[in-house]
N, CA, C and O atoms as a GROMACS GRO file, in nm:
protein
  336
    1MET      N    1   3.943  13.665   7.602
    1MET     CA    2   4.033  13.628   7.708
    1MET      C    3   4.178  13.622   7.663
    1MET      O    4   4.269  13.667   7.733
    2MET      N    5   4.197  13.568   7.549
    2MET     CA    6   4.332  13.554   7.500
    2MET      C    7   4.398  13.690   7.479
    2MET      O    8   4.516  13.706   7.512
    3TRP      N    9   4.326  13.788   7.426
    3TRP     CA   10   4.384  13.917   7.396
    3TRP      C   11   4.403  14.001   7.521
    3TRP      O   12   4.491  14.087   7.525
    4GLY      N   13   4.326  13.979   7.620
    4GLY     CA   14   4.341  14.055   7.743
    4GLY      C   15   4.466  14.017   7.821
    4GLY      O   16   4.514  14.093   7.905
    5ASN      N   17   4.517  13.902   7.793
    5ASN     CA   18   4.633  13.852   7.865
    5ASN      C   19   4.765  13.881   7.792
    5ASN      O   20   4.871  13.847   7.845
    6MET      N   21   4.762  13.940   7.676
    6MET     CA   22   4.882  13.961   7.596
    6MET      C   23   4.984  14.052   7.667
    6MET      O   24   5.104  14.025   7.662
    7GLY      N   25   4.937  14.156   7.731
    7GLY     CA   26   5.030  14.244   7.800
    7GLY      C   27   5.103  14.172   7.912
    7GLY      O   28   5.222  14.195   7.934
    8ASN      N   29   5.034  14.086   7.981
    8ASN     CA   30   5.093  14.010   8.089
    8ASN      C   31   5.199  13.913   8.036
    8ASN      O   32   5.302  13.893   8.100
    9MET      N   33   5.174  13.853   7.922
    9MET     CA   34   5.271  13.760   7.863
    9MET      C   35   5.398  13.836   7.823
    9MET      O   36   5.508  13.783   7.837
   10TRP      N   37   5.382  13.957   7.772
   10TRP     CA   38   5.498  14.035   7.731
   10TRP      C   39   5.586  14.070   7.851
   10TRP      O   40   5.709  14.066   7.840
   11ASN      N   41   5.527  14.102   7.963
   11ASN     CA   42   5.604  14.135   8.082
   11ASN      C   43   5.682  14.013   8.133
   11ASN      O   44   5.796  14.027   8.177
   12VAL      N   45   5.622  13.897   8.127
   12VAL     CA   46   5.692  13.775   8.169
   12VAL      C   47   5.812  13.752   8.079
   12VAL      O   48   5.919  13.713   8.126
   13GLY      N   49   5.795  13.775   7.949
   13GLY     CA   50   5.905  13.758   7.856
   13GLY      C   51   6.019  13.855   7.883
   13GLY      O   52   6.135  13.817   7.875
   14THR      N   53   5.986  13.979   7.916
   14THR     CA   54   6.087  14.079   7.946
   14THR      C   55   6.165  14.041   8.071
   14THR      O   56   6.287  14.054   8.075
   15VAL      N   57   6.095  13.995   8.171
   15VAL     CA   58   6.162  13.952   8.294
   15VAL      C   59   6.252  13.834   8.265
   15VAL      O   60   6.361  13.824   8.321
   16GLY      N   61   6.207  13.745   8.179
   16GLY     CA   62   6.289  13.629   8.141
   16GLY      C   63   6.419  13.671   8.076
   16GLY      O   64   6.525  13.616   8.106
   17TRP      N   65   6.411  13.770   7.986
   17TRP     CA   66   6.533  13.821   7.922
   17TRP      C   67   6.625  13.886   8.024
   17TRP      O   68   6.747  13.874   8.014
   18GLY      N   69   6.569  13.953   8.120
   18GLY     CA   70   6.651  14.015   8.224
   18GLY      C   71   6.727  13.912   8.306
   18GLY      O   72   6.845  13.930   8.336
   19TRP      N   73   6.659  13.803   8.341
   19TRP     CA   74   6.726  13.696   8.417
   19TRP      C   75   6.833  13.629   8.333
   19TRP      O   76   6.939  13.593   8.384
   20MET      N   77   6.806  13.612   8.203
   20MET     CA   78   6.905  13.550   8.116
   20MET      C   79   7.028  13.640   8.103
   20MET      O   80   7.142  13.591   8.104
   21LEU      N   81   7.005  13.771   8.091
   21LEU     CA   82   7.116  13.865   8.083
   21LEU      C   83   7.198  13.864   8.212
   21LEU      O   84   7.321  13.867   8.207
   22MET      N   85   7.132  13.859   8.326
   22MET     CA   86   7.203  13.852   8.454
   22MET      C   87   7.281  13.721   8.465
   22MET      O   88   7.389  13.718   8.524
   23GLY      N   89   7.227  13.614   8.409
   23GLY     CA   90   7.299  13.487   8.409
   23GLY      C   91   7.430  13.498   8.332
   23GLY      O   92   7.532  13.446   8.376
   24TRP      N   93   7.426  13.566   8.218
   24TRP     CA   94   7.548  13.586   8.139
   24TRP      C   95   7.648  13.672   8.214
   24TRP      O   96   7.768  13.644   8.214
   25VAL      N   97   7.600  13.776   8.279
   25VAL     CA   98   7.690  13.864   8.356
   25VAL      C   99   7.758  13.784   8.467
   25VAL      O  100   7.879  13.796   8.486
   26TRP      N  101   7.681  13.704   8.540
   26TRP     CA  102   7.740  13.624   8.648
   26TRP      C  103   7.838  13.521   8.594
   26TRP      O  104   7.940  13.494   8.657
   27MET      N  105   7.808  13.463   8.479
   27MET     CA  106   7.898  13.365   8.420
   27MET      C  107   8.031  13.430   8.380
   27MET      O  108   8.138  13.374   8.406
   28VAL      N  109   8.024  13.547   8.318
   28VAL     CA  110   8.146  13.618   8.280
   28VAL      C  111   8.226  13.656   8.404
   28VAL      O  112   8.348  13.641   8.406
   29LEU      N  113   8.159  13.705   8.509
   29LEU     CA  114   8.229  13.738   8.633
   29LEU      C  115   8.293  13.615   8.696
   29LEU      O  116   8.406  13.621   8.744
   30PHE      N  117   8.222  13.504   8.696
   30PHE     CA  118   8.274  13.380   8.754
   30PHE      C  119   8.399  13.334   8.682
   30PHE      O  120   8.502  13.308   8.745
   31TRP      N  121   8.392  13.324   8.548
   31TRP     CA  122   8.508  13.276   8.473
   31TRP      C  123   8.622  13.377   8.475
   31TRP      O  124   8.738  13.337   8.474
   32GLY      N  125   8.592  13.505   8.478
   32GLY     CA  126   8.697  13.606   8.493
   32GLY      C  127   8.769  13.590   8.625
   32GLY      O  128   8.892  13.603   8.631
   33ALA      N  129   8.695  13.563   8.732
   33ALA     CA  130   8.757  13.543   8.864
   33ALA      C  131   8.842  13.416   8.864
   33ALA      O  132   8.950  13.416   8.923
   34ILE      N  133   8.796  13.310   8.801
   34ILE     CA  134   8.873  13.186   8.794
   34ILE      C  135   9.003  13.209   8.718
   34ILE      O  136   9.110  13.166   8.763
   35ILE      N  137   8.997  13.276   8.604
   35ILE     CA  138   9.117  13.303   8.524
   35ILE      C  139   9.213  13.391   8.602
   35ILE      O  140   9.333  13.366   8.602
   36TRP      N  141   9.162  13.496   8.668
   36TRP     CA  142   9.247  13.583   8.748
   36TRP      C  143   9.314  13.505   8.860
   36TRP      O  144   9.433  13.526   8.888
   37LEU      N  145   9.241  13.415   8.925
   37LEU     CA  146   9.297  13.336   9.034
   37LEU      C  147   9.409  13.245   8.985
   37LEU      O  148   9.512  13.232   9.052
   38VAL      N  149   9.392  13.183   8.869
   38VAL     CA  150   9.497  13.097   8.814
   38VAL      C  151   9.621  13.178   8.779
   38VAL      O  152   9.733  13.137   8.810
   39VAL      N  153   9.604  13.292   8.714
   39VAL     CA  154   9.717  13.376   8.677
   39VAL      C  155   9.788  13.426   8.803
   39VAL      O  156   9.911  13.427   8.808
   40TRP      N  157   9.714  13.466   8.904
   40TRP     CA  158   9.772  13.514   9.029
   40TRP      C  159   9.852  13.402   9.098
   40TRP      O  160   9.962  13.426   9.146
   41ALA      N  161   9.795  13.280   9.101
   41ALA     CA  162   9.862  13.168   9.166
   41ALA      C  163   9.992  13.132   9.094
   41ALA      O  164  10.093  13.104   9.158
   42ILE      N  165   9.990  13.132   8.962
   42ILE     CA  166  10.112  13.102   8.886
   42ILE      C  167  10.217  13.208   8.912
   42ILE      O  168  10.335  13.177   8.927
   43GLY      N  169  10.175  13.334   8.918
   43GLY     CA  170  10.270  13.442   8.947
   43GLY      C  171  10.332  13.427   9.085
   43GLY      O  172  10.451  13.451   9.102
   44ARG      N  173  10.252  13.387   9.184
   44ARG     CA  174  10.304  13.369   9.320
   44ARG      C  175  10.400  13.250   9.327
   44ARG      O  176  10.501  13.256   9.398
   45LEU      N  177  10.369  13.143   9.254
   45LEU     CA  178  10.453  13.024   9.259
   45LEU      C  179  10.587  13.046   9.190
   45LEU      O  180  10.689  12.989   9.232
   46THR      N  181  10.589  13.125   9.086
   46THR     CA  182  10.713  13.147   9.011
   46THR      C  183  10.786  13.273   9.052
   46THR      O  184  10.889  13.306   8.994
   47GLN      N  185  10.736  13.344   9.150
   47GLN     CA  186  10.797  13.471   9.191
   47GLN      C  187  10.938  13.452   9.245
   47GLN      O  188  11.026  13.532   9.214
   48GLY      N  189  10.962  13.349   9.323
   48GLY     CA  190  11.093  13.328   9.383
   48GLY      C  191  11.193  13.262   9.291
   48GLY      O  192  11.310  13.250   9.326
   49GLN      N  193  11.151  13.218   9.175
   49GLN     CA  194  11.240  13.147   9.083
   49GLN      C  195  11.298  13.245   8.982
   49GLN      O  196  11.241  13.269   8.876
   50ARG      N  197  11.410  13.299   9.016
   50ARG     CA  198  11.478  13.393   8.925
   50ARG      C  199  11.605  13.327   8.874
   50ARG      O  200  11.664  13.244   8.944
   51PRO      N  201  11.648  13.362   8.756
   51PRO     CA  202  11.773  13.306   8.706
   51PRO      C  203  11.890  13.355   8.790
   51PRO      O  204  11.883  13.463   8.848
   52PRO      N  205  11.997  13.277   8.797
   52PRO     CA  206  12.112  13.318   8.877
   52PRO      C  207  12.167  13.451   8.826
   52PRO      O  208  12.180  13.472   8.706
   53GLY      N  209  12.200  13.538   8.918
   53GLY     CA  210  12.255  13.668   8.882
   53GLY      C  211  12.151  13.776   8.859
   53GLY      O  212  12.187  13.891   8.837
   54ALA      N  213  12.023  13.741   8.863
   54ALA     CA  214  11.918  13.841   8.841
   54ALA      C  215  11.910  13.934   8.961
   54ALA      O  216  11.899  13.888   9.075
   55GLY      N  217  11.916  14.062   8.937
   55GLY     CA  218  11.906  14.160   9.044
   55GLY      C  219  12.036  14.185   9.118
   55GLY      O  220  12.036  14.254   9.220
   56GLN      N  221  12.146  14.129   9.069
   56GLN     CA  222  12.276  14.150   9.133
   56GLN      C  223  12.358  14.249   9.052
   56GLN      O  224  12.346  14.257   8.930
   57THR      N  225  12.442  14.324   9.122
   57THR     CA  226  12.533  14.415   9.053
   57THR      C  227  12.654  14.335   9.004
   57THR      O  228  12.679  14.225   9.054
   58PRO      N  229  12.727  14.387   8.910
   58PRO     CA  230  12.848  14.318   8.864
   58PRO      C  231  12.948  14.294   8.978
   58PRO      O  232  13.018  14.192   8.979
   59LEU      N  233  12.956  14.387   9.071
   59LEU     CA  234  13.047  14.369   9.184
   59LEU      C  235  13.003  14.252   9.273
   59LEU      O  236  13.086  14.177   9.322
   60ASP      N  237  12.872  14.238   9.292
   60ASP     CA  238  12.820  14.124   9.369
   60ASP      C  239  12.856  13.992   9.301
   60ASP      O  240  12.891  13.895   9.368
   61ILE      N  241  12.846  13.989   9.171
   61ILE     CA  242  12.879  13.867   9.096
   61ILE      C  243  13.028  13.836   9.110
   61ILE      O  244  13.067  13.721   9.127
   62ALA      N  245  13.112  13.940   9.102
   62ALA     CA  246  13.257  13.919   9.117
   62ALA      C  247  13.289  13.868   9.257
   62ALA      O  248  13.374  13.781   9.273
   63LYS      N  249  13.221  13.922   9.360
   63LYS     CA  250  13.243  13.875   9.497
   63LYS      C  251  13.203  13.728   9.511
   63LYS      O  252  13.274  13.650   9.574
   64ALA      N  253  13.091  13.692   9.451
   64ALA     CA  254  13.045  13.554   9.458
   64ALA      C  255  13.142  13.460   9.386
   64ALA      O  256  13.169  13.350   9.434
   65ARG      N  257  13.192  13.501   9.273
   65ARG     CA  258  13.289  13.419   9.199
   65ARG      C  259  13.418  13.402   9.277
   65ARG      O  260  13.476  13.294   9.278
   66TYR      N  261  13.463  13.508   9.343
   66TYR     CA  262  13.583  13.501   9.426
   66TYR      C  263  13.559  13.409   9.546
   66TYR      O  264  13.647  13.331   9.583
   67ALA      N  265  13.442  13.418   9.606
   67ALA     CA  266  13.408  13.334   9.721
   67ALA      C  267  13.402  13.186   9.681
   67ALA      O  268  13.437  13.099   9.761
   68ARG      N  269  13.358  13.158   9.560
   68ARG     CA  270  13.351  13.018   9.514
   68ARG      C  271  13.486  12.968   9.464
   68ARG      O  272  13.501  12.849   9.437
   69GLY      N  273  13.581  13.056   9.452
   69GLY     CA  274  13.714  13.015   9.406
   69GLY      C  275  13.728  13.010   9.255
   69GLY      O  276  13.822  12.950   9.203
   70GLU      N  277  13.636  13.073   9.185
   70GLU     CA  278  13.642  13.072   9.038
   70GLU      C  279  13.747  13.168   8.985
   70GLU      O  280  13.800  13.148   8.876
   71ILE      N  281  13.778  13.273   9.061
   71ILE     CA  282  13.879  13.370   9.019
   71ILE      C  283  13.978  13.390   9.135
   71ILE      O  284  13.946  13.366   9.251
   72THR      N  285  14.098  13.432   9.099
   72THR     CA  286  14.201  13.456   9.201
   72THR      C  287  14.182  13.592   9.265
   72THR      O  288  14.101  13.673   9.219
   73ARG      N  289  14.258  13.617   9.371
   73ARG     CA  290  14.249  13.746   9.439
   73ARG      C  291  14.289  13.860   9.345
   73ARG      O  292  14.227  13.966   9.345
   74GLU      N  293  14.391  13.838   9.265
   74GLU     CA  294  14.436  13.941   9.172
   74GLU      C  295  14.327  13.973   9.069
   74GLU      O  296  14.303  14.089   9.036
   75GLN      N  297  14.262  13.867   9.019
   75GLN     CA  298  14.155  13.888   8.922
   75GLN      C  299  14.038  13.963   8.987
   75GLN      O  300  13.978  14.051   8.926
   76TYR      N  301  14.008  13.927   9.112
   76TYR     CA  302  13.899  13.995   9.184
   76TYR      C  303  13.933  14.142   9.204
   76TYR      O  304  13.849  14.230   9.183
   77GLU      N  305  14.059  14.169   9.247
   77GLU     CA  306  14.100  14.310   9.270
   77GLU      C  307  14.093  14.389   9.138
   77GLU      O  308  14.051  14.504   9.138
   78GLN      N  309  14.133  14.326   9.029
   78GLN     CA  310  14.128  14.394   8.898
   78GLN      C  311  13.983  14.423   8.860
   78GLN      O  312  13.953  14.533   8.814
   79LEU      N  313  13.893  14.325   8.878
   79LEU     CA  314  13.751  14.346   8.848
   79LEU      C  315  13.692  14.456   8.935
   79LEU      O  316  13.618  14.541   8.886
   80ARG      N  317  13.726  14.454   9.064
   80ARG     CA  318  13.673  14.554   9.157
   80ARG      C  319  13.721  14.694   9.117
   80ARG      O  320  13.642  14.789   9.118
   81ASN      N  321  13.849  14.707   9.082
   81ASN     CA  322  13.901  14.838   9.040
   81ASN      C  323  13.835  14.883   8.910
   81ASN      O  324  13.807  15.002   8.893
   82ASP      N  325  13.810  14.791   8.819
   82ASP     CA  326  13.746  14.827   8.692
   82ASP      C  327  13.600  14.870   8.712
   82ASP      O  328  13.550  14.959   8.644
   83LEU      N  329  13.533  14.805   8.807
   83LEU     CA  330  13.390  14.831   8.827
   83LEU      C  331  13.362  14.952   8.914
   83LEU      O  332  13.258  15.016   8.900
   84VAL      N  333  13.454  14.984   9.003
   84VAL     CA  334  13.428  15.096   9.095
   84VAL      C  335  13.479  15.223   9.040
   84VAL      O  336  13.466  15.328   9.104
   0.00000   0.00000   0.00000
């Protein structure tokens, strides 16, 4: 009796390994999704926070400085002529 059942025991063991392997695959997918979600959320939260002057042309910066009163009209005209 014991020897007649050996093939059946081997099949149960193989199925067990398959379920364990699928468990590992699902765990890796789960943690990969969690990590991706955290990275995506941090990227979305910090997307609007750029340092001042990022993405602006030098002429835009000169206009902003003139508008704030940091430079005089003559200085602004000189910068504009130099930049254009």
